[in-house]
C-alpha positions as CSV (number, residue, x, y, z in Angstrom):
1,M,-74.8,71.6,94.5
2,I,-76.2,75.1,95.0
3,I,-79.8,75.9,96.2
4,L,-81.3,79.3,95.5
5,W,-84.4,80.4,97.0
6,T,-86.3,80.1,94.0
7,D,-85.0,76.4,93.6
8,A,-86.3,75.5,96.6
9,L,-89.6,77.2,96.7
10,I,-90.3,75.4,93.0
11,Y,-89.9,72.1,94.0
12,I,-91.5,72.6,97.6
13,L,-94.3,73.4,95.3
14,V,-94.2,70.7,93.2
15,V,-94.3,68.5,96.1
16,A,-97.4,70.2,97.4
17,S,-99.2,69.6,94.1
18,F,-98.5,66.1,94.0
19,L,-100.0,66.0,97.4
20,A,-102.9,68.3,96.6
21,G,-103.5,66.0,93.4
22,F,-103.5,63.0,95.6
23,F,-105.8,64.3,98.1
24,I,-108.1,65.7,95.8
25,S,-108.2,62.5,93.6
26,R,-109.6,60.6,96.7
27,K,-112.3,63.1,97.6
28,P,-115.8,61.5,95.8
29,H,-117.2,65.1,94.7
30,F,-113.9,65.7,92.7
31,Q,-114.3,62.6,90.9
32,R,-116.6,63.7,88.0
33,P,-114.8,67.1,87.2
34,L,-111.4,65.2,86.9
35,K,-113.0,62.5,84.8
36,K,-114.4,65.4,82.6
37,I,-110.9,67.0,82.3
38,S,-109.3,63.7,81.5
39,A,-112.0,63.1,78.7
40,S,-111.2,66.3,77.2
41,K,-108.9,66.2,74.1
42,T,-107.8,70.0,74.5
43,G,-107.6,70.0,78.2
44,M,-105.4,67.0,77.9
45,V,-103.3,68.5,74.8
46,S,-102.7,71.7,76.6
47,L,-101.8,69.8,80.0
48,L,-99.2,68.2,78.0
49,F,-97.9,71.3,76.5
50,L,-97.7,72.6,80.1
51,I,-96.0,69.4,81.5
52,F,-93.3,70.0,78.7
53,F,-92.7,73.6,79.8
54,I,-92.4,72.4,83.4
55,V,-89.8,69.7,82.9
56,I,-87.7,72.3,81.2
57,G,-88.3,74.8,84.2
58,L,-87.3,72.3,86.5
59,L,-84.2,71.3,84.5
60,D,-83.4,75.0,84.8
61,S,-83.8,74.9,88.6
62,I,-81.1,72.4,89.4
63,H,-78.0,74.6,89.8
64,F,-74.5,73.7,90.8
65,K,-70.8,75.2,90.3
66,E,-69.1,74.6,87.2
67,T,-65.0,75.1,87.1
68,E,-63.8,76.6,83.6
69,G,-60.1,77.3,83.8
70,R,-59.7,79.7,86.7
71,T,-63.2,80.7,86.9
72,R,-66.3,79.0,88.9
73,E,-69.7,79.7,88.0
74,I,-73.2,78.9,88.8
75,I,-75.2,76.9,86.2
76,S,-78.2,74.8,86.0
77,L,-78.8,71.4,84.5
78,L,-80.2,73.0,81.6
79,D,-77.1,74.8,81.0
80,Y,-75.0,71.7,81.1
81,V,-77.0,69.9,78.6
82,A,-77.4,73.0,76.6
83,K,-73.5,73.9,76.6
84,P,-73.1,74.1,72.8
85,L,-75.8,76.6,73.0
86,R,-74.5,78.7,75.7
87,M,-70.9,78.6,74.6
88,Q,-71.0,79.0,70.7
89,N,-71.6,82.8,70.7
90,E,-71.0,84.7,67.5
91,K,-69.6,88.4,67.0
92,T,-73.1,89.9,66.7
93,Y,-76.4,89.5,64.7
94,S,-77.0,86.7,62.6
95,A,-80.3,85.4,61.1
96,P,-82.1,82.0,61.8
97,F,-80.1,79.3,60.0
98,S,-77.7,81.8,58.4
99,A,-73.9,81.1,57.9
100,Y,-73.1,84.9,57.9
101,L,-73.4,88.1,60.1
102,Y,-76.4,90.3,59.5
103,S,-74.3,93.4,58.8
104,K,-71.3,94.0,56.4
105,E,-67.8,94.7,57.2
106,M,-64.6,94.4,56.0
107,V,-63.9,90.6,55.2
108,E,-60.4,89.4,54.1
109,E,-60.7,86.7,51.5
110,D,-58.7,83.4,50.8
111,D,-56.4,85.6,48.3
112,R,-55.9,88.1,51.2
113,K,-58.4,90.6,49.3
114,I,-60.1,93.2,51.4
115,V,-63.7,93.5,50.2
116,W,-66.8,94.8,51.9
117,G,-69.0,92.0,52.6
118,Y,-70.8,89.6,55.0
119,P,-68.3,87.8,57.3
120,R,-68.8,83.9,57.9
121,L,-69.9,83.1,61.5
122,K,-67.6,81.0,63.8
123,F,-70.2,78.4,64.6
124,G,-73.4,78.6,62.6
125,G,-73.1,76.8,59.3
126,S,-69.4,76.5,59.6
127,H,-69.7,72.9,58.4
128,L,-70.6,74.2,54.8
129,Q,-68.1,74.7,52.1
130,N,-70.7,77.1,50.3
131,P,-73.5,78.1,52.2
132,D,-75.3,79.9,49.3
133,Q,-75.6,76.5,47.6
134,E,-75.6,74.0,50.2
135,G,-77.6,75.6,52.9
136,L,-81.2,75.3,52.2
137,A,-80.6,71.6,51.4
138,D,-78.5,71.1,54.5
139,V,-81.1,72.5,56.6
140,F,-83.7,70.1,55.4
141,N,-81.6,67.2,55.6
142,K,-80.7,67.7,58.8
143,A,-84.1,68.4,59.9
144,A,-85.3,65.3,58.5
145,V,-82.7,63.3,60.4
146,G,-83.5,65.0,63.7
147,F,-87.2,64.5,63.3
148,A,-86.7,60.7,62.3
149,K,-84.3,60.4,65.4
150,G,-87.0,62.0,67.8
151,A,-89.5,59.8,66.5
152,G,-87.6,56.7,66.9
153,L,-86.7,57.6,70.7
154,F,-90.5,58.3,70.9
155,I,-91.5,55.0,69.4
156,L,-89.2,53.1,71.5
157,F,-90.4,54.6,74.6
158,F,-94.0,53.9,73.5
159,V,-93.3,50.4,72.9
160,L,-91.7,49.7,76.4
161,L,-94.5,51.8,77.6
162,W,-96.9,49.7,76.1
163,S,-95.4,46.5,77.3
164,Y,-96.0,47.4,80.7
165,L,-99.6,49.4,80.9
166,H,-101.6,47.4,78.3
167,D,-102.6,44.8,81.0
168,R,-103.0,47.4,83.9
169,H,-104.0,50.7,82.7
170,K,-105.4,50.3,79.1
171,Y,-107.5,53.4,79.4
172,L,-103.9,55.4,79.0
173,L,-103.3,53.8,75.7
174,K,-107.0,53.6,74.1
175,G,-109.9,55.9,73.3
176,S,-110.1,58.9,71.2
177,T,-108.6,61.2,73.8
178,A,-105.6,59.0,74.4
179,K,-104.9,58.7,70.7
180,V,-104.7,62.6,70.5
181,V,-102.8,63.0,73.4
182,W,-100.3,60.5,72.2
183,A,-100.1,61.8,68.7
184,T,-99.5,65.4,70.0
185,A,-96.6,63.9,72.3
186,F,-95.0,62.2,69.3
187,L,-95.1,65.5,67.2
188,L,-93.9,67.4,70.3
189,I,-91.0,65.1,71.1
190,S,-89.9,64.6,67.4
191,T,-90.0,68.3,66.9
192,A,-88.3,69.6,70.1
193,Y,-85.5,66.8,69.0
194,M,-85.2,68.3,65.8
195,L,-84.5,71.8,66.8
196,I,-81.8,70.2,69.3
197,Y,-80.3,68.4,66.6
198,L,-80.2,71.4,64.2
199,S,-78.8,73.6,67.0
200,G,-75.5,71.7,66.7
201,Y,-75.2,73.3,63.2
202,Y,-77.2,76.5,63.2
203,H,-78.5,79.1,65.2
204,V,-82.1,77.8,64.8
205,L,-83.3,81.7,65.8
206,G,-80.3,83.5,65.1
207,T,-78.3,85.7,67.5
208,D,-78.6,88.8,69.3
209,K,-76.7,92.0,69.6
210,V,-73.5,90.1,71.4
211,G,-74.1,87.1,69.5
212,E,-75.9,84.8,72.0
213,D,-78.0,82.7,70.7
214,V,-81.7,83.5,70.8
215,F,-82.9,80.0,70.8
216,Y,-81.1,79.3,74.2
217,Q,-82.4,82.8,75.6
218,A,-86.1,81.6,74.7
219,I,-85.5,78.3,76.3
220,K,-84.1,79.9,79.6
221,S,-86.9,82.3,79.8
222,I,-89.4,79.6,80.3
223,R,-88.3,79.1,84.1
224,T,-88.6,82.8,84.6
225,G,-92.2,82.7,83.4
226,L,-93.1,79.5,85.5
227,V,-91.5,81.2,88.5
228,I,-93.6,84.1,88.3
229,G,-96.7,82.4,87.4
230,S,-96.3,79.6,90.2
231,L,-94.6,81.5,92.9
232,T,-96.8,84.3,93.0
233,T,-99.5,82.2,93.3
234,L,-98.0,80.1,96.2
235,I,-97.7,83.5,98.0
236,M,-101.1,84.5,96.8
237,L,-103.3,81.6,98.1
238,P,-102.9,81.6,101.8
239,L,-103.8,85.3,101.9
240,A,-106.6,85.1,99.9
241,I,-108.0,81.8,101.5
242,V,-107.5,82.8,105.1
243,F,-108.9,86.3,104.7
244,G,-111.8,85.4,102.2
245,I,-113.2,82.5,104.3
246,M,-112.7,84.3,107.5
247,A,-114.5,87.3,106.2
248,G,-117.3,85.7,104.9
249,F,-117.8,83.3,108.0
250,F,-117.2,85.3,111.1
251,R,-118.6,88.8,109.5
252,G,-118.8,91.8,111.7
253,W,-115.7,93.7,112.7
254,V,-113.6,90.9,111.0
255,D,-115.3,91.3,107.7
256,D,-115.0,95.3,107.9
257,V,-111.2,94.9,108.9
258,I,-110.5,92.5,105.7
259,Q,-112.6,94.5,103.2
260,Y,-110.8,97.6,104.5
261,I,-107.3,96.1,103.8
262,Y,-107.8,94.7,100.5
263,T,-109.7,97.9,99.4
264,T,-106.9,100.1,100.5
265,L,-104.6,97.7,98.9
266,N,-106.8,98.0,95.6
267,S,-106.4,101.5,95.7
268,I,-102.9,101.7,95.4
269,P,-101.3,101.5,91.8
270,S,-99.7,98.5,91.8
271,V,-97.0,99.6,89.1
272,L,-95.9,102.3,91.5
273,L,-95.7,99.9,94.4
274,I,-93.9,97.1,92.5
275,A,-91.4,99.8,91.2
276,A,-90.8,101.3,94.8
277,S,-90.4,97.8,95.9
278,I,-87.8,96.8,93.5
279,L,-85.9,100.1,94.1
280,M,-85.6,99.1,97.8
281,V,-84.2,95.7,97.0
282,Q,-81.5,97.1,94.6
283,V,-80.7,99.7,97.5
284,Y,-80.7,96.8,100.1
285,M,-78.2,94.7,97.6
286,S,-75.9,97.4,97.1
287,N,-75.7,98.1,100.7
288,H,-75.1,94.4,101.5
289,A,-72.8,93.6,98.4
290,E,-70.9,91.0,100.3
291,D,-74.1,88.7,100.5
292,F,-74.6,89.0,96.8
293,N,-71.4,88.2,95.5
294,S,-72.8,86.7,92.4
295,L,-74.9,87.8,89.6
296,I,-77.3,84.7,89.6
297,V,-77.6,85.1,93.4
298,R,-78.7,88.7,92.8
299,S,-81.2,88.3,90.1
300,D,-82.7,85.3,92.1
301,M,-83.4,87.7,94.8
302,R,-84.8,89.9,92.8
303,L,-87.0,87.4,90.9
304,L,-88.1,86.2,94.5
305,F,-89.0,89.7,95.7
306,L,-90.9,90.4,92.4
307,C,-93.0,87.2,93.1
308,L,-93.3,88.4,96.6
309,I,-94.8,91.8,95.6
310,L,-96.9,90.4,92.8
311,G,-98.4,87.8,95.2
312,V,-99.3,90.4,97.8
313,T,-101.0,92.6,95.1
314,S,-102.9,90.2,93.5
315,W,-104.8,88.3,96.5
316,T,-107.7,90.7,96.6
317,G,-109.6,89.3,93.6
318,L,-109.6,85.9,94.8
319,C,-110.5,87.0,98.2
320,R,-113.5,88.8,97.4
321,M,-114.8,85.7,95.6
322,L,-114.2,83.4,98.3
323,R,-115.9,85.8,100.9
324,A,-119.0,85.7,98.9
325,E,-119.0,82.2,98.4
326,T,-118.5,81.8,102.1
327,L,-121.6,84.2,102.8
328,K,-123.5,81.8,100.9
329,L,-122.2,78.7,102.5
330,R,-122.6,79.6,106.1
331,E,-126.4,80.0,105.6
332,M,-126.7,76.2,104.2
333,E,-128.6,74.0,106.4
334,Y,-125.6,71.4,107.2
335,V,-123.5,74.4,108.3
336,Q,-126.2,75.7,110.3
337,A,-126.8,72.1,111.6
338,A,-123.1,71.7,112.6
339,Q,-123.1,75.0,114.6
340,A,-126.5,74.0,116.4
341,L,-124.7,70.7,117.4
342,G,-121.8,72.6,119.0
343,V,-119.1,71.9,116.2
344,K,-116.1,73.7,116.6
345,Q,-115.7,76.8,114.2
346,S,-112.3,75.7,113.0
347,T,-113.9,72.0,112.2
348,I,-116.7,73.7,110.3
349,L,-114.2,75.8,108.4
350,I,-111.9,72.9,107.6
351,R,-114.4,70.4,106.7
352,H,-117.5,72.1,105.4
353,I,-116.5,75.5,103.9
354,L,-113.1,74.9,102.4
355,P,-114.0,71.6,100.4
356,N,-117.0,73.5,98.9
357,V,-114.9,76.7,97.9
358,M,-112.1,74.4,96.5
359,H,-113.6,74.7,92.9
360,I,-113.4,78.5,92.9
361,I,-109.6,78.4,94.0
362,L,-108.7,75.9,91.2
363,I,-110.5,77.6,88.6
364,S,-108.6,81.0,89.8
365,V,-105.1,79.5,90.4
366,V,-105.3,78.3,86.5
367,L,-106.6,81.4,85.4
368,D,-104.1,83.5,87.3
369,F,-100.9,81.9,85.8
370,S,-101.5,83.0,82.3
371,S,-102.2,86.8,83.4
372,L,-98.9,86.8,85.7
373,V,-96.8,85.5,83.1
374,L,-97.9,88.3,80.7
375,A,-97.6,90.6,83.5
376,E,-93.8,89.8,83.8
377,A,-93.3,91.0,80.3
378,V,-95.0,94.0,80.6
379,L,-93.0,94.9,84.1
380,S,-89.6,93.9,82.5
381,Y,-90.6,95.7,79.1
382,I,-90.6,98.9,81.4
383,N,-87.6,98.2,83.5
384,I,-89.1,97.3,87.0
385,G,-89.3,93.7,86.4
386,V,-86.8,90.8,87.0
387,D,-83.1,91.8,86.8
388,P,-81.6,92.7,83.3
389,T,-79.3,89.9,83.5
390,T,-82.2,87.3,84.0
391,Y,-83.3,85.6,80.8
392,S,-86.9,86.4,80.6
393,W,-89.2,87.0,77.6
394,G,-89.9,90.4,79.0
395,N,-86.3,91.4,78.7
396,M,-86.3,90.0,75.1
397,I,-89.2,91.9,74.1
398,N,-87.5,94.9,76.1
399,G,-84.2,94.4,73.8
400,A,-86.1,93.7,70.7
401,R,-87.9,97.1,70.9
402,L,-84.5,98.7,69.8
403,E,-83.6,96.0,67.4
404,M,-87.0,96.6,65.4
405,A,-85.5,100.3,64.7
406,R,-82.6,99.1,62.9
407,D,-82.2,98.9,59.0
408,P,-82.4,96.2,58.0
409,V,-84.9,94.9,60.9
410,V,-83.8,92.6,63.5
411,W,-87.0,90.9,64.1
412,W,-86.1,87.3,65.3
413,S,-85.8,88.0,69.0
414,L,-89.2,89.4,69.2
415,L,-90.6,86.8,67.2
416,A,-88.9,84.0,69.4
417,S,-90.1,85.6,72.9
418,F,-93.8,85.8,71.3
419,V,-94.0,82.2,70.1
420,F,-92.6,80.8,73.4
421,M,-94.8,83.1,75.6
422,F,-97.8,82.4,73.2
423,G,-97.3,78.6,73.7
424,L,-97.1,78.8,77.4
425,V,-100.1,81.2,77.9
426,L,-102.3,79.6,75.3
427,A,-101.9,76.1,77.0
428,A,-102.7,77.4,80.1
429,N,-105.7,79.3,79.2
430,L,-107.1,76.3,77.2
431,F,-106.2,74.0,80.5
432,A,-108.2,76.8,82.6
433,D,-111.2,76.6,80.2
434,T,-111.3,73.1,80.6
435,V,-110.9,73.1,84.5
436,R,-113.7,76.0,84.5
437,N,-116.0,73.9,82.6
438,A,-115.3,70.6,84.8
439,F,-115.8,72.7,88.2
440,D,-118.6,74.9,87.4
441,P,-121.5,73.9,89.1
442,R,-124.1,75.5,87.0
443,R,-122.7,73.2,84.0
444,T,-122.9,70.0,86.7
445,E,-126.7,71.1,87.2
446,Q,-127.2,71.3,83.3
447,G,-125.8,67.8,82.9
448,E,-123.1,69.1,80.7
């Protein structure tokens, strides 16, 4: 098993999230907002989609070496499961569900006659004798079979879960919100299984210039989006929390220094700072090539460094909010009383200040996640994002930029990256709205 830097940090973040969730759920002042989130249909459905994306990202974060003939390469558990998608490459472009290449060339027919036409694909639709007549009906038949199999697996899982939970945790199975969540899970799992089943016979989202399956690229890009959104947050949070609370609580020269730091950092164009940092990483890896003898190791180091730079440049906004909130909290009566009684400043910060700014931290983390996913796409589009060999929606969009200028237009790479990125960002934004509404003190006072 091979553990990359981003793999280790991802699983550390998962463990930390579980511990933080357990800690928050035991605090009385978090009970009401958590119940409000669990009662929100929009929030729970969006959380279900986020969990679906996270599971795919975690599967793609378990790496090991696989031996193919004389070569050994580092692959993930997702690569191993999706081996047909990874290995069944075509010659060049092909449209979604097509059995032919997208461009004409000289083709030898059965009677050895050479004609100008569309060659058959090696894998996509290869089971069809006459794709023009059989193709559409075969796609619908296999889609129905795949959806039925996925629905059967879900129903089996639900029956087993019902037999286990119906006496213990009935609220997970009953109620209007639970019904909507289970119905969404049914459609999500059935549709996912249908696409997986179809991928064994067709290229569901077509192929790119080198014949690689676009559906496989879009799925592999999920991990990159999650890493950018989560690890950047992991790097940003300690800086924002420590500096924001210190500036608001201690004031004086401490506040002046911290304000000077984040004001100066905000004055530097972030794109130029990121470009310069990525260039430094490339120069370092070129000078120490013996330490980066694998493409996946090189791309992982660049991805990690991109998260580091984004984290260093994006903590200032949350820091300002925490400073403002801490300035208000330090004047509250219970904080003044604790100071008068001689309670240590560290104890006041941990027991009185930090818990009362936690709602701002939670809201900011969820809101910043989607913006960081979009930032990766923009940075990769201008070639200062992740490594070009890394699967990411930004690299797919960058490649699709040239494909859109072809005649006829190759549109499916852009559409695939847009749909997957839109799904993740929309789910994150909807869940962020639910979290914000649940933790907003003004809504609590209004009884909403």
